[in-house]
C-alpha positions as CSV (number, residue, x, y, z in Angstrom):
1,M,0.0,0.0,0.0
2,S,1.5,3.3,-0.9
3,K,0.4,6.8,-0.6
4,G,0.3,9.1,-3.9
5,D,0.7,6.7,-6.6
6,A,-0.9,6.6,-10.0
7,L,-4.1,5.0,-8.6
8,D,-4.3,7.4,-5.8
9,P,-2.5,10.6,-6.8
10,K,-3.2,12.6,-3.7
11,G,-3.1,9.6,-1.4
12,L,-6.9,10.4,-0.4
13,I,-8.1,6.8,-0.3
14,Y,-4.9,5.8,1.5
15,E,-5.4,8.6,4.2
16,S,-9.1,7.7,4.6
17,Y,-8.2,4.2,5.7
18,Q,-5.8,5.8,8.4
19,I,-8.3,8.0,9.9
20,E,-9.9,6.2,13.1
21,G,-13.7,6.8,13.4
22,I,-14.2,8.2,9.8
23,T,-17.8,8.3,8.7
24,K,-19.3,7.1,5.6
25,A,-20.4,10.5,4.7
26,E,-16.8,11.7,5.1
27,C,-15.6,8.7,3.0
28,R,-18.2,9.8,0.3
29,S,-16.7,13.3,0.2
30,I,-13.1,11.9,0.0
31,F,-14.1,9.5,-2.7
32,L,-15.5,12.3,-5.0
33,D,-12.4,14.2,-4.5
34,W,-10.3,11.3,-5.3
35,A,-12.5,10.4,-8.5
36,L,-12.0,14.0,-9.6
37,S,-8.3,13.9,-9.2
38,L,-7.8,11.2,-11.4
39,P,-6.3,11.8,-14.9
40,L,-9.0,12.5,-17.6
41,D,-8.2,9.3,-19.4
42,T,-8.5,7.0,-16.3
43,E,-11.2,4.3,-16.5
44,T,-12.9,4.8,-13.2
45,G,-14.4,1.3,-12.9
46,P,-11.2,-0.8,-13.3
47,T,-9.4,1.9,-10.9
48,I,-12.0,1.4,-8.3
49,R,-11.6,-2.4,-8.5
50,L,-7.9,-2.1,-8.1
51,M,-8.4,0.2,-5.0
52,L,-10.8,-2.4,-3.5
53,E,-8.2,-5.1,-4.1
54,R,-5.6,-2.9,-2.4
55,Y,-7.7,-2.0,0.7
56,G,-11.0,-3.8,0.7
57,T,-9.7,-7.2,1.4
58,T,-8.2,-6.2,4.6
59,A,-10.6,-3.7,5.7
60,D,-13.9,-5.1,4.6
61,Q,-15.9,-3.3,7.3
62,H,-14.5,0.0,6.6
63,P,-16.9,2.8,5.5
64,M,-14.7,3.6,2.4
65,T,-14.8,0.1,1.3
66,D,-18.6,0.4,1.3
67,V,-18.4,3.7,-0.6
68,M,-16.2,2.2,-3.3
69,R,-18.4,-0.8,-3.8
70,E,-21.4,1.5,-4.1
71,G,-19.5,3.5,-6.5
72,L,-19.0,0.4,-8.7
73,Q,-22.7,-0.5,-8.3
74,G,-23.7,2.9,-9.3
75,M,-21.6,2.7,-12.5
76,A,-23.2,-0.5,-13.5
77,T,-26.6,0.7,-13.1
78,P,-27.8,2.8,-16.0
79,Q,-29.4,6.1,-14.9
80,R,-32.5,7.3,-16.5
81,R,-31.7,10.8,-18.1
82,G,-34.0,13.8,-17.2
83,G,-35.1,16.8,-19.2
84,W,-35.9,16.6,-23.0
85,K,-33.7,13.6,-23.9
86,S,-35.9,11.4,-21.7
87,R,-39.2,12.4,-23.2
88,P,-40.6,10.2,-25.9
89,R,-40.6,11.5,-29.5
90,H,-43.8,11.6,-31.4
């Protein structure tokens, strides 16, 4: 486990696992910051899976592990678009 590598440029995920008593809400905020700090050409899904392999196996009950799993599920579930694009055309 390393801080500040290609998968975790700012060390945010690493640091979240070091904070005792961190909440799920705090982990969500950190996760969003982490996702936004990735290079534009990074495929988020595979990167989340790699981070789960790195941390989730030893910290299964950690709130960040839950947040990353939710992130993967959210990516796999298509979202209905709102606005004019969701309305049927006649």
